[in-house]
Backbone bond lengths (Angstrom), bond angles and torsions (degrees), N, CA, C in turn:
res aa  C-N    CA-C-N  psi(-1)  N-CA   C-N-CA  omega(-1)  CA-C   N-CA-C  phi
1 M - - - 1.447 - - 1.410 112.89 -
2 G 1.447 116.20 145.51 1.376 120.24 171.19 1.506 108.85 -161.06
3 G 1.318 110.92 178.07 1.455 122.67 -175.74 1.523 115.13 67.98
4 D 1.252 120.33 -164.04 1.463 124.31 -175.61 1.464 112.86 -59.52
5 D 1.390 118.80 -31.72 1.381 120.57 -177.01 1.532 114.12 -81.53
6 A 1.260 118.64 -3.08 1.500 119.48 178.38 1.499 113.10 -58.88
7 G 1.332 114.62 128.05 1.487 119.57 174.31 1.558 112.23 72.99
8 L 1.295 118.61 24.75 1.480 119.15 175.68 1.614 106.86 -94.63
9 P 1.269 113.43 143.96 1.462 120.79 176.28 1.533 106.06 -70.87
10 P 1.352 113.82 153.05 1.601 114.06 178.64 1.613 106.33 -71.64
11 A 1.269 103.96 158.36 1.578 113.83 -177.98 1.476 104.54 -74.59
12 T 1.418 113.70 149.24 1.390 124.85 177.27 1.603 107.70 -93.17
13 E 1.295 117.91 -167.71 1.435 123.22 -175.96 1.637 101.92 -73.13
14 R 1.266 124.60 -32.70 1.432 122.69 -177.64 1.527 114.94 -123.12
15 L 1.237 118.69 -4.81 1.502 124.36 -173.66 1.459 113.98 -119.39
16 R 1.197 126.72 144.82 1.374 128.39 161.88 1.549 107.93 -133.43
17 W 1.392 113.53 164.86 1.418 120.28 -172.61 1.465 111.45 -120.00
18 R 1.453 115.32 154.48 1.457 119.28 159.86 1.511 109.08 -146.59
19 R 1.208 114.97 163.76 1.592 115.85 173.15 1.565 107.68 -71.44
20 L 1.372 105.15 143.80 1.479 111.78 173.70 1.406 116.32 -67.68
21 T 1.294 127.05 152.85 1.484 130.61 179.24 1.448 107.72 -128.62
22 M 1.459 116.26 175.01 1.448 119.55 177.84 1.611 106.15 -75.21
23 G 1.292 114.25 -8.16 1.452 113.73 176.97 1.487 114.94 -81.12
24 D 1.371 116.07 -5.76 1.510 117.35 177.73 1.511 111.47 -93.51
25 V 1.282 119.43 12.27 1.523 123.60 177.74 1.644 109.86 -49.06
26 D 1.290 109.43 -56.62 1.554 112.86 -179.94 1.510 115.14 -55.83
27 A 1.250 112.69 -46.03 1.493 118.82 -179.31 1.581 114.50 -64.29
28 L 1.232 114.42 -35.74 1.393 120.74 176.01 1.521 115.63 -75.36
29 V 1.332 114.03 -40.37 1.545 119.16 168.61 1.502 109.03 -55.63
30 D 1.352 115.50 -48.48 1.499 117.96 -175.06 1.541 109.72 -63.46
31 L 1.312 116.08 -37.29 1.502 120.01 -177.66 1.628 106.75 -63.50
32 D 1.332 115.19 -47.44 1.373 122.47 -173.99 1.544 114.50 -75.70
33 S 1.348 112.32 -5.13 1.550 116.93 -175.16 1.509 108.25 -94.03
34 D 1.419 121.65 -2.86 1.399 125.48 173.81 1.408 114.50 -81.95
35 P 1.299 123.85 112.18 1.344 127.47 -178.40 1.496 115.85 -52.27
36 E 1.293 121.14 -39.60 1.480 125.44 177.58 1.629 111.87 -69.00
37 V 1.344 110.28 -38.99 1.536 114.84 174.55 1.545 109.42 -57.79
38 M 1.262 117.62 -40.85 1.512 125.84 -172.37 1.557 110.64 -94.96
39 R 1.269 117.80 4.80 1.477 115.20 -171.14 1.578 112.16 -62.49
40 F 1.359 119.57 -41.75 1.408 118.82 -176.60 1.636 111.98 -93.76
41 L 1.372 113.71 10.92 1.369 113.62 -175.37 1.629 108.19 -116.67
42 T 1.327 112.23 -36.76 1.566 116.77 -177.52 1.503 106.78 -140.82
43 G 1.239 121.33 14.21 1.436 127.43 178.20 1.587 107.27 69.42
44 G 1.290 119.15 27.51 1.398 121.81 176.98 1.577 117.17 102.40
45 V 1.347 113.45 -7.84 1.401 117.80 -176.29 1.555 107.90 -78.43
46 A 1.325 109.76 135.77 1.640 120.92 -179.71 1.511 104.75 -68.57
47 T 1.383 115.45 146.79 1.498 122.08 170.65 1.488 103.64 -82.24
48 P 1.380 114.78 127.31 1.388 120.78 174.12 1.563 118.87 -56.68
49 P 1.357 118.66 131.64 1.403 119.99 -172.94 1.536 114.36 -48.07
50 A 1.372 117.65 -38.88 1.378 124.81 -172.04 1.653 111.40 -61.56
51 T 1.479 102.65 -40.34 1.463 114.17 -176.95 1.680 108.40 -64.52
52 I 1.222 115.50 -35.61 1.429 120.06 -179.93 1.644 110.65 -73.61
53 R 1.361 109.43 -47.56 1.411 120.60 -170.34 1.653 108.06 -72.36
54 D 1.385 118.85 -41.10 1.374 122.37 -169.80 1.629 113.42 -102.80
55 G 1.335 111.16 -19.54 1.455 118.25 178.45 1.414 119.18 -114.09
56 Q 1.268 118.56 -70.89 1.440 124.14 -169.97 1.535 107.93 -64.07
57 L 1.220 125.68 -55.82 1.434 130.36 -171.83 1.574 110.16 -59.32
58 P 1.272 116.51 -54.49 1.512 114.87 178.00 1.558 113.30 -59.46
59 T 1.356 120.48 -32.76 1.411 120.58 179.04 1.535 108.11 -71.72
60 L 1.255 119.14 -39.34 1.607 117.76 178.33 1.550 109.16 -66.82
61 L 1.362 117.75 -40.18 1.438 115.48 -179.63 1.432 115.04 -62.29
62 A 1.406 118.48 -32.95 1.386 124.40 -179.00 1.526 113.76 -75.40
63 Q 1.328 114.19 -15.40 1.447 121.97 178.97 1.561 112.52 -74.48
64 Y 1.389 117.96 -27.01 1.283 117.00 -168.56 1.601 117.14 -65.96
65 D 1.271 117.49 -33.71 1.460 123.14 174.88 1.498 111.20 -80.10
66 R 1.304 121.38 -21.36 1.533 117.27 -178.51 1.530 112.23 -72.23
67 H 1.315 112.57 -38.74 1.495 120.56 -174.88 1.472 107.83 -132.87
68 L 1.297 119.71 82.31 1.408 126.55 175.71 1.550 115.32 -47.53
69 G 1.289 117.43 121.33 1.516 114.90 177.13 1.567 106.92 102.50
70 L 1.263 122.04 -18.57 1.478 126.14 179.40 1.590 114.35 -112.26
71 G 1.250 116.83 161.20 1.521 115.93 -178.85 1.495 107.80 133.80
72 R 1.280 112.08 -154.87 1.516 122.52 -174.46 1.531 104.77 -131.78
73 W 1.369 112.30 133.61 1.471 119.80 178.56 1.610 108.47 -124.78
74 A 1.343 105.78 150.52 1.403 116.58 164.49 1.512 110.91 -67.14
75 A 1.429 118.00 132.30 1.410 127.92 176.51 1.504 105.91 -99.03
76 L 1.425 113.88 123.01 1.466 119.85 -174.72 1.490 105.14 -118.61
77 D 1.391 120.40 147.78 1.380 124.80 173.61 1.573 103.04 -64.29
78 G 1.337 111.13 138.14 1.528 118.21 -172.91 1.450 111.73 -74.36
79 E 1.405 117.99 -17.72 1.480 119.48 178.36 1.619 114.11 -101.16
80 T 1.352 114.90 -36.41 1.501 117.81 179.75 1.390 118.64 -100.32
81 G 1.374 115.41 -17.24 1.461 122.61 -171.72 1.460 115.09 75.43
82 R 1.325 119.94 7.67 1.568 121.25 -172.58 1.504 104.75 -72.01
83 F 1.398 112.44 146.33 1.475 119.41 174.36 1.406 110.72 -71.47
84 L 1.387 116.77 122.67 1.401 127.60 -178.91 1.525 112.65 -100.36
85 G 1.384 114.02 -26.85 1.492 118.08 -176.74 1.565 108.16 147.74
86 W 1.244 115.08 -144.21 1.538 112.48 179.40 1.459 110.96 -149.26
87 F 1.291 115.63 156.59 1.557 120.32 168.98 1.511 105.60 -126.86
88 A 1.325 111.45 163.71 1.485 118.04 -171.34 1.547 112.29 -146.19
89 L 1.328 116.50 140.46 1.448 121.14 157.91 1.592 102.85 -124.97
90 D 1.372 108.14 82.95 1.449 121.80 178.03 1.605 109.03 -66.05
91 P 1.378 113.12 121.77 1.430 116.90 -172.63 1.584 111.17 -76.48
92 S 1.323 115.88 152.38 1.450 122.62 166.63 1.514 107.82 -76.29
93 A 1.290 118.79 169.40 1.374 118.82 -174.34 1.431 119.43 -53.95
94 D 1.425 113.99 -34.76 1.517 117.94 176.72 1.535 114.80 -95.64
95 G 1.291 114.65 0.45 1.412 118.94 174.57 1.451 116.23 75.18
96 T 1.479 116.18 14.21 1.405 117.84 172.27 1.568 119.92 -94.93
97 E 1.320 113.03 -2.39 1.411 116.42 177.27 1.566 104.61 -135.47
98 A 1.362 115.98 161.02 1.393 117.12 -177.35 1.509 109.16 -143.65
99 E 1.369 117.69 140.49 1.453 120.14 178.41 1.499 106.25 -96.68
100 L 1.300 112.40 127.28 1.529 117.63 176.99 1.486 113.79 -81.52
101 G 1.197 124.59 130.51 1.425 126.61 175.81 1.608 117.13 -150.41
102 Y 1.234 113.45 166.60 1.509 110.93 179.76 1.566 103.08 -163.01
103 R 1.321 114.64 162.16 1.434 120.75 174.33 1.521 106.21 -158.01
104 L 1.322 113.57 115.50 1.485 120.68 -174.41 1.499 117.32 -117.84
105 R 1.302 119.76 145.84 1.486 119.53 -179.55 1.483 110.66 -60.10
106 R 1.345 118.62 145.00 1.416 119.75 -177.36 1.455 119.68 -51.87
107 P 1.452 118.39 -43.41 1.389 123.22 -178.01 1.590 108.46 -54.28
108 T 1.311 125.38 -24.18 1.489 126.76 -177.29 1.501 107.19 -84.91
109 W 1.193 124.04 -10.68 1.552 120.93 -173.03 1.532 111.38 -64.22
110 G 1.284 119.43 153.61 1.402 119.76 175.97 1.514 118.47 84.73
111 R 1.362 117.09 1.46 1.452 122.83 -173.01 1.522 108.85 -109.28
112 G 1.398 121.85 2.07 1.301 123.99 -178.44 1.667 117.96 74.98
113 L 1.298 111.84 12.09 1.469 120.13 179.78 1.505 107.96 -66.24
114 A 1.405 121.75 -43.18 1.426 118.74 -176.84 1.456 110.96 -59.52
115 T 1.359 116.06 -42.92 1.584 119.16 -178.28 1.506 107.01 -69.61
116 E 1.315 120.97 -38.50 1.430 117.66 -176.34 1.619 114.37 -67.04
117 G 1.349 110.92 -40.25 1.363 115.43 178.96 1.631 109.35 -71.84
118 S 1.283 116.51 -39.18 1.517 118.38 -177.30 1.552 108.74 -65.75
119 R 1.347 118.67 -41.05 1.409 122.42 178.04 1.516 112.35 -60.12
120 A 1.444 116.15 -39.74 1.455 122.13 -178.87 1.468 111.35 -67.35
121 L 1.472 118.19 -37.99 1.320 122.91 -177.59 1.506 114.77 -72.46
122 V 1.365 114.36 -37.81 1.468 117.22 171.78 1.486 116.31 -64.66
123 R 1.219 116.50 -37.63 1.512 121.08 173.54 1.564 109.94 -66.45
124 Y 1.277 118.07 -42.54 1.454 120.08 176.01 1.511 112.96 -63.83
125 A 1.306 118.40 -44.83 1.511 123.89 -178.18 1.482 104.97 -57.02
126 F 1.337 126.25 -51.23 1.357 120.15 -172.36 1.616 111.47 -84.42
127 D 1.274 120.32 -44.31 1.405 120.64 -176.49 1.570 117.63 -72.88
128 T 1.385 117.30 -34.20 1.362 121.13 179.04 1.650 114.62 -105.02
129 V 1.164 115.02 -47.28 1.521 116.64 -179.83 1.482 109.89 -75.62
130 G 1.269 116.91 -41.32 1.580 125.59 -175.07 1.542 113.93 77.67
131 V 1.256 115.52 44.39 1.600 118.75 176.20 1.517 106.24 -71.65
132 R 1.280 113.53 163.94 1.478 116.71 177.71 1.530 112.28 -101.09
133 R 1.322 113.17 -6.37 1.574 111.36 -177.77 1.575 100.20 -162.18
134 V 1.394 113.25 138.43 1.484 122.23 160.89 1.419 109.43 -113.62
135 W 1.301 123.84 135.19 1.500 128.58 -176.98 1.447 110.76 -136.75
136 A 1.274 115.85 163.48 1.543 119.77 172.55 1.477 108.02 -157.51
137 E 1.314 115.44 155.86 1.389 122.35 178.59 1.472 110.14 -134.45
138 T 1.346 119.48 155.41 1.497 124.98 174.58 1.594 103.67 -162.09
139 M 1.311 113.21 171.89 1.362 120.14 177.89 1.669 107.98 -68.30
140 T 1.290 115.79 148.53 1.483 115.19 178.57 1.438 114.94 -58.66
141 V 1.377 118.12 -31.27 1.413 120.53 -170.57 1.591 109.79 -89.56
142 N 1.385 116.56 -2.03 1.447 119.98 174.74 1.476 112.00 -79.33
143 D 1.369 122.71 74.66 1.395 129.56 -171.62 1.551 111.62 -62.11
144 R 1.463 116.43 -33.58 1.403 118.78 -175.87 1.553 109.98 -67.47
145 S 1.334 116.59 -46.23 1.560 121.71 179.02 1.507 108.82 -66.55
146 R 1.413 122.53 -35.87 1.236 118.52 179.89 1.552 117.49 -71.08
147 R 1.320 118.55 -24.50 1.411 127.35 170.54 1.513 109.80 -69.68
148 V 1.382 120.49 -39.20 1.453 123.66 178.29 1.598 104.96 -63.65
149 M 1.197 118.22 -41.95 1.468 124.15 -172.46 1.533 107.74 -59.66
150 A 1.319 113.72 -50.94 1.393 125.18 -173.47 1.573 105.55 -67.42
151 K 1.297 117.73 -44.05 1.476 118.59 -177.39 1.642 110.50 -68.91
152 A 1.280 112.40 -21.85 1.451 118.35 175.76 1.458 114.56 -76.66
153 G 1.307 118.79 -11.38 1.401 126.06 176.37 1.545 111.80 106.86
154 L 1.291 118.97 -1.50 1.436 118.82 -175.06 1.680 107.71 -88.45
155 R 1.279 116.20 144.85 1.334 124.91 -175.17 1.645 113.84 -108.18
156 Y 1.375 110.05 142.46 1.488 113.00 -178.78 1.621 108.00 -62.46
157 V 1.324 110.30 135.74 1.475 122.41 179.00 1.534 111.99 -103.67
158 R 1.356 115.53 -54.00 1.440 116.78 -167.49 1.522 107.53 -170.31
159 T 1.375 113.19 155.89 1.526 118.07 167.93 1.440 105.10 -109.49
160 F 1.431 118.46 142.50 1.413 121.27 177.74 1.491 106.26 -141.93
161 H 1.404 113.87 173.41 1.497 119.32 -173.48 1.509 103.90 -133.85
162 L 1.393 113.41 132.33 1.485 122.51 -178.86 1.525 104.82 -112.05
163 Q 1.312 115.02 159.60 1.401 119.08 173.39 1.562 109.36 -96.54
164 W 1.372 119.71 122.79 1.371 119.80 175.83 1.648 113.29 -110.54
165 D 1.244 112.00 146.44 1.473 118.08 173.12 1.636 110.89 -68.29
166 D 1.239 110.25 -33.90 1.544 118.34 -178.59 1.574 111.89 -139.79
167 P 1.315 107.37 77.69 1.483 113.82 -176.98 1.459 110.10 -64.30
168 I 1.298 118.13 154.82 1.451 128.65 -177.48 1.658 105.71 -113.31
169 P 1.325 112.93 159.15 1.535 116.40 174.32 1.513 107.93 -49.58
170 G 1.306 114.97 130.66 1.513 122.33 175.70 1.466 113.34 102.55
171 T 1.399 115.06 -20.91 1.446 116.36 -177.50 1.554 112.59 -54.42
172 E 1.225 118.58 -33.76 1.516 120.14 177.76 1.454 116.41 -55.07
173 H 1.381 120.53 -18.46 1.358 126.06 177.94 1.445 116.22 -89.10
174 G 1.359 112.58 -10.02 1.599 118.68 175.81 1.414 111.86 86.21
175 E 1.334 112.68 -178.28 1.256 123.55 175.79 1.536 118.85 -110.90
176 V 1.430 121.68 156.55 1.437 111.66 -178.53 1.599 106.20 -128.39
177 E 1.384 115.51 153.51 1.391 125.83 -174.53 1.517 109.71 -113.51
178 Y 1.276 120.43 131.19 1.381 122.52 170.75 1.601 113.57 -123.26
179 E 1.238 117.01 155.33 1.435 119.41 -175.62 1.519 118.68 -153.35
180 L 1.263 116.44 158.87 1.475 122.60 162.58 1.367 116.68 -145.59
181 R 1.311 114.56 129.45 1.461 121.70 -170.12 1.572 113.10 -100.89
182 A 1.258 115.16 154.42 1.448 121.31 -171.29 1.690 110.87 -57.41
183 E 1.251 113.27 -36.81 1.467 118.36 178.87 1.522 111.73 -68.63
184 E 1.323 113.15 -33.39 1.474 117.34 173.30 1.456 114.42 -69.22
185 W 1.225 117.76 -38.96 1.452 129.25 -178.10 1.514 107.49 -68.86
186 A 1.440 119.91 -39.53 1.323 122.86 -179.81 1.640 110.73 -72.77
187 H 1.270 115.27 -33.08 1.397 121.05 177.77 1.516 119.02 -68.62
188 T 1.347 115.33 -23.41 1.431 123.46 -179.71 1.526 112.13 -101.79
189 A 1.432 111.40 0.28 1.460 116.35 -174.97 1.593 116.08 -56.06
190 Q 1.369 114.77 -36.73 1.475 120.93 -176.23 1.532 105.88 -83.37
191 E 1.180 123.35 -17.66 1.528 127.60 -176.52 1.549 109.38 -79.01
192 R 1.442 111.53 -34.54 1.478 115.40 -169.76 1.589 114.59 -61.11
193 P 1.315 116.84 -49.52 1.472 117.74 177.03 1.471 114.36 -51.67
194 A 1.307 119.66 -42.24 1.446 125.73 -177.11 1.540 105.60 -64.64
195 A 1.369 111.68 -45.73 1.455 114.02 -174.97 1.562 112.87 -60.68
196 R 1.339 114.49 -36.85 1.508 122.52 -179.80 1.407 104.89 -68.11
197 R 1.386 128.99 -42.73 1.455 127.02 -178.57 1.489 110.33 -66.71
198 A 1.411 121.62 -31.89 1.425 123.06 -179.84 1.437 116.58 -73.42
199 R 1.440 119.00 -14.40 1.361 121.40 -179.29 1.482 117.74 -72.04
């Protein structure tokens, strides 16, 4: 693989992907300015533009070449190409594990796009990249994201509590971790086609 398409997950029925670029600063700032999008991340506080422009985005762009096939991608509407948000398989230090994540614009909510994209990335992580584990975390009270994790095939592992300097509502209930390991994915490989036919 080579060029800008190197290491991109395959498109889904309604989503396609591309690498993020510095040209995405405004779209990412807009995404992180929605209090509901940021509710379980910062308590609704927007990410400062300088943080995205000078810190987060350059770090994400540098990641693409370190672990080919992992990272964070712009999620685009499959028909219009409109920026919908992002999905991630953020790599561990050695690239053998990936943290599943996503952030979508509020008008897209309720359409099953988070589940569609997450399922595609889980399949891609194991079948193409070959990671040994995909995991995800969210606040215990974030029922919507927990449902997406479960629908993507991840299973609940634990609830844990962190110390925060600026806790947000719900922090007292802790965080949850979900995961799926390569051996579990391989074990269910023969069940998946039958499950798809049954739907």
